[in-house]
C-alpha positions in Angstrom: -8.4 100.7 104.9 -7.9 102.9 107.6 -6.5 101.5 111.1 -7.3 103.6 113.5 -7.5 103.3 117.6 -9.2 105.7 120.0 -9.9 105.5 123.6 -12.6 105.1 125.6 -13.5 104.7 129.0 -14.7 101.4 130.1 -16.0 99.7 133.0 -14.1 96.1 133.9 -14.8 96.9 137.8 -13.4 100.4 137.4 -13.0 102.6 134.8 -10.5 102.6 132.6 -9.1 104.8 129.9 -8.8 101.9 127.0 -7.3 102.1 123.4 -10.7 100.6 120.9 -8.9 99.4 117.8 -11.2 100.5 114.8 -10.7 99.2 111.0 -13.0 100.7 108.2 -12.6 100.6 104.3 -14.2 101.8 101.6 -16.5 99.8 99.1 -14.8 100.3 95.4 -18.6 101.9 95.0 -17.5 104.6 97.6 -19.8 103.5 100.2 -18.0 102.8 103.7 -17.9 99.8 105.9 -17.0 99.5 109.6 -15.1 96.2 109.4 -13.9 95.5 112.7 -13.2 97.0 116.0 -11.5 95.1 119.4 -10.5 95.4 123.2 -7.1 94.2 124.0 -7.1 95.8 127.6 -5.2 98.8 128.8 -2.1 98.4 127.9 -2.6 101.3 125.4 -1.9 101.3 121.9 1.1 99.1 119.7 2.0 97.8 116.6 1.9 94.6 118.1 -2.3 94.2 118.0 -2.7 95.4 114.9 -0.5 92.7 113.8 -3.1 90.5 116.2 -6.2 92.1 113.8 -4.0 92.0 109.8 -3.4 88.6 110.7 -7.5 88.2 111.9 -8.6 89.4 108.6 -6.2 87.3 106.6 -8.0 83.7 108.6 -10.8 85.7 107.6 -9.5 85.0 104.1 -8.9 88.9 102.9 -6.9 88.3 100.3 -5.7 91.9 99.0 -5.5 95.4 100.0 -5.1 98.0 98.3 -3.5 100.8 100.8 -3.8 101.7 104.4 -4.0 104.5 105.7 -2.2 104.7 109.4 -0.7 107.1 111.4 2.9 107.4 112.9 2.6 104.7 115.7 5.7 102.7 115.6 5.7 99.4 114.6 2.6 99.5 112.5 4.1 99.9 108.5 6.0 96.7 110.2 3.4 94.9 110.8 1.7 95.2 107.3 4.6 94.6 105.8 4.6 91.2 107.3 0.7 90.9 106.7 0.7 92.7 103.6 3.1 92.9 101.8 1.7 93.9 98.7 0.0 96.5 100.1 0.4 100.6 99.9 0.8 102.9 103.1 
């Protein structure tokens, strides 16, 4: 599962640059699938928000992720260990 945040200009009364959290999965046959995207507001990308995303996957009954592909966002690896301790990073 790929986890990444990218910034877009979003208008909520005024235009501001906000992170969009995106998850991408790869099926066993190699097909890619966008698993979801989330907006948390203009505070910037954070490991705490990623933890909420990962918890959402647990609520959606995702039981196992083989590997996470992530950048070096501080705290993200710890969030993964907390929610999916068996996954590689």
